[in-house]
C-alpha positions, 0 to 999 in steps of 0.5 A, spaced: 276 537 359 272 533 364 265 535 367 264 533 374 258 529 376 255 534 380 254 539 374 251 534 370 246 532 375 245 540 376 243 539 367 239 533 367 235 537 374 235 543 370 233 539 363 227 535 366 224 541 370 224 545 363 220 539 359 215 538 365 215 546 365 213 545 358 208 540 357 204 543 362 204 549 358 202 545 351 197 542 355 194 545 361 190 542 367 183 541 366 178 547 368 174 545 374 168 546 373 162 548 377 155 546 376 147 547 377 142 542 379 135 543 376 130 537 378 123 540 375 120 546 372 114 549 375 109 553 372 106 559 374 099 560 373 096 566 370 088 568 370 084 567 363 091 561 360 088 555 363 092 549 366 099 550 368 100 543 366 106 542 361 111 538 359 118 541 360 123 536 358 129 539 357 132 545 359 136 550 354 141 553 358 146 560 356 151 563 359 152 571 360 147 571 353 151 565 350 148 558 349 151 552 352 147 547 351 140 543 352 138 538 358 134 533 360 130 534 366 132 533 372 139 535 370 146 537 372 149 542 368 156 543 368 158 550 368 166 553 366 165 560 370 167 562 376 164 568 379 158 573 378 155 570 372 148 571 368 145 564 368 138 564 363 134 557 363 129 556 357 124 551 358 125 545 352 119 541 348 119 536 342 116 539 337 109 534 334 111 529 340 118 527 335 124 525 340 128 528 335 125 535 334 128 539 340 126 545 342 125 551 346 118 553 346 118 561 345 111 562 349 115 561 356 119 566 359 127 564 361 128 563 368 133 568 370 138 569 375 144 571 377 149 567 381 156 567 384 160 561 381 165 556 385 168 551 382 166 544 384 160 547 388 153 546 385 147 550 386 140 548 385 135 553 382 128 552 383 126 554 375 120 557 374 116 560 368 109 563 364 107 565 359 110 572 356 106 578 357 105 578 350 102 571 347 095 570 345 092 565 346 087 564 340 083 559 342 082 556 349 078 549 351 079 546 357 071 542 358 070 545 365 063 547 363 059 548 356 065 547 350 066 549 342 069 543 340 062 543 336 062 543 328 059 536 326 063 536 319 061 529 318 054 531 319 052 524 323 048 525 330 051 519 333 059 522 333 061 528 336 064 530 343 061 529 349 062 532 356 065 528 361 065 529 368 069 523 371 075 520 368 078 527 366 084 529 367 084 535 372 079 539 374 071 539 372 071 537 365 074 533 359 072 530 352 071 524 350 069 521 343 066 515 342 066 510 335 063 504 334 061 500 328 055 504 327 059 510 329 064 509 325 067 516 322 068 523 326 070 529 323 069 535 327 072 543 328 072 548 333 067 554 333 068 560 332 072 562 326 079 564 328 081 570 324 086 573 326 091 568 327 099 570 323 101 566 317 108 570 316 112 564 319 111 566 326 111 560 331 104 558 332 102 551 336 096 548 339 097 544 346 092 538 348 092 533 354 089 526 350 089 519 350 086 515 346 086 508 344 085 509 337 089 514 332 086 520 330 088 526 326 090 534 329 089 539 322 086 545 320 079 547 317 082 554 312 076 559 310 076 565 305 072 569 301 070 566 294 072 559 296 070 552 299 073 551 306 079 547 305 082 542 310 089 539 312 091 534 317 097 536 320 098 530 325 097 524 327 097 521 334 097 514 335 094 510 341 097 513 348 094 509 354 095 514 359 094 521 358 100 525 354 101 532 352 103 534 345 105 540 342 102 541 335 106 546 331 101 549 325 105 555 322 108 552 317 100 549 314 098 556 315 104 559 312 103 555 306 095 557 306 095 563 307 088 564 309 082 568 312 080 564 318 081 557 320 078 553 325 081 546 329 080 540 326 079 533 329 079 527 324 078 519 327 075 512 324 074 507 328 078 501 329 074 495 328 079 490 332 076 494 338 068 494 341 069 502 341 074 506 340 075 512 345 078 519 344 080 523 351 081 531 350 083 536 355 086 543 355 086 545 348 090 552 347 092 555 340 098 559 342 101 565 338 105 571 339 101 578 339 102 580 332 
């Protein structure tokens, strides 16, 4: 029997329609994202917590309680979500200044908003954060008047931390160490002894602004009844021409030592290639969650 040409065309059209529809079903169109833009992370000052100058280079992003990624600031963040959405943004740091060691900073509140997201639209967020209410600043040294980085462990009166009022990072003062040929080594610790630092693995950090033309180390001196004080170097900081902020992780050393009291320790030796070795310090904060 001869099939009419019109019928053949209709069958072909139906088949093509089914094929195209089937392809769309197998490979659906990509969802259209909405966007959030964050240009900077501002820190709200709180009395008694020292400087509000931080170095938050990343933001950790959560949608409706689910983590979706970490983004460098300034950030343009694509979000596959529409309609009413809870967004949470946590400030991020580089632990010990190591580029591969990104983490959110647990002592600061997230910035939380509820927004109605629209595909292809960009929502600009003015992100603010502040220290959590349950954070303890166990040691704060901003050199604004006198300072307490004075325990002279090297016993050389020619080497010390001097408070300076010019060339400071901010405010009225910073600390300065100068070493030279006849005064070529310093080992100095903070006072008083810190007796309530957590040694159970809870996050403990030392925040610090610094610049230096010679390497120096940051560590701890531990104390307990019946033993000699024990010191450990945790991190060596290489020369830094401009002021920098570092977040030094102390939790592992505290957990390993399990002692009763601690001091923050700075150690440096003169670089004989220099006329003077110089280290500038400011805004030291030893922070942990209140136990």
